C-alpha positions in Angstrom: 52.7 -119.5 185.5 53.3 -122.2 183.0 56.6 -123.1 181.3 54.9 -125.0 178.5 51.9 -124.5 176.2 50.2 -126.1 173.2 48.6 -124.7 170.1 45.0 -125.5 169.3 45.9 -127.6 166.3 48.5 -129.6 168.3 45.9 -130.1 171.0 43.5 -131.6 168.5 46.1 -134.1 167.4 46.8 -135.0 171.1 43.0 -135.6 171.6 42.9 -137.9 168.6 45.8 -139.9 169.9 44.4 -140.1 173.4 41.2 -141.6 171.9 43.2 -144.2 170.0 45.9 -145.1 172.5 44.7 -144.1 176.0 47.4 -143.0 178.5 50.1 -141.0 176.8 53.2 -139.0 177.7 55.3 -136.3 176.1 59.0 -136.5 176.2 61.8 -134.4 174.6 65.2 -136.0 174.9 67.5 -134.1 172.5 68.9 -137.5 171.3 68.4 -139.3 168.0 65.2 -139.4 166.0 64.3 -135.8 165.3 66.8 -134.5 167.8 65.0 -132.2 170.2 61.5 -132.6 168.8 58.9 -133.5 171.4 57.6 -137.1 171.1 54.3 -138.4 172.3 54.4 -142.1 173.4 52.2 -144.6 175.2 52.8 -144.0 178.9 54.0 -147.5 179.6 56.5 -147.3 176.8 58.5 -144.5 178.4 60.7 -145.0 181.4 61.0 -141.8 183.5 63.7 -141.4 186.1 65.7 -138.7 187.9 67.3 -137.7 184.6 64.0 -136.3 183.4 62.4 -133.0 184.4 58.6 -132.5 184.5 57.8 -129.2 182.7 54.1 -129.3 183.1 50.9 -130.8 181.6 49.4 -130.5 178.1 45.9 -131.8 177.5 46.3 -133.6 180.9 49.5 -135.4 179.7 52.8 -134.9 181.5 55.6 -133.3 179.4 59.1 -134.4 180.4 62.4 -133.3 179.2 65.8 -134.9 179.7 67.7 -133.0 182.4 70.7 -132.4 180.0 68.4 -131.0 177.4 66.6 -128.9 180.0 69.8 -127.1 180.8 69.7 -125.6 177.3 66.0 -124.8 177.4 65.5 -123.6 181.1 65.4 -119.9 180.1 62.7 -120.4 177.6 58.9 -120.8 177.4 58.0 -123.6 175.1 54.9 -124.1 172.9 54.2 -127.4 171.3 52.9 -127.1 167.7 52.3 -129.5 164.9 53.3 -129.3 161.2 52.6 -131.4 158.2 55.3 -133.9 157.2 56.8 -137.0 158.7 59.5 -136.8 161.3 62.1 -139.4 161.9 60.9 -140.6 165.3 58.8 -143.2 167.1 56.2 -140.5 168.1 52.6 -141.6 167.7 51.5 -138.7 165.5 53.9 -139.7 162.6 51.4 -142.1 160.9 49.0 -139.2 160.7 51.4 -137.4 158.4 52.2 -134.7 161.0 54.9 -134.1 163.6 55.2 -132.1 166.7 57.7 -129.3 167.0 58.6 -126.7 169.5 58.4 -122.9 169.3 60.3 -121.1 172.0 60.7 -117.6 173.4 62.9 -116.3 176.2 61.2 -116.2 179.6 60.2 -112.7 180.8 62.0 -111.4 183.9 59.0 -112.3 186.0 58.9 -115.9 184.6 62.7 -116.3 184.9 62.5 -115.3 188.6 59.6 -117.7 189.2 61.0 -120.7 187.4 64.7 -120.4 188.0 65.0 -119.3 191.5 68.5 -119.3 192.9 68.9 -121.7 195.7 
């Protein structure tokens, strides 16, 4: 089971960015600059620590979310999509005239049991 997915259109943008920039990383912080929109950054430009949760991989790129933000989203399945328009972030897709966004749905009972096991 996967907690995160990507649309075909968004995957095409990711592939374009990988060709241009090389090693990349997705991160969703919930902070400033488009709030909880996912951002794609050059891997060496993002510091990941114990306050970040790895949700999975999209197009072979890790997708991290800040732990505080994850508490709000842990009961959802997320799909990264792309839309036309400029976001207010440092994300690498912005100069292309598009921005990433998240679609969410509640986890099924089976997914909930798998991802959020009680310890």
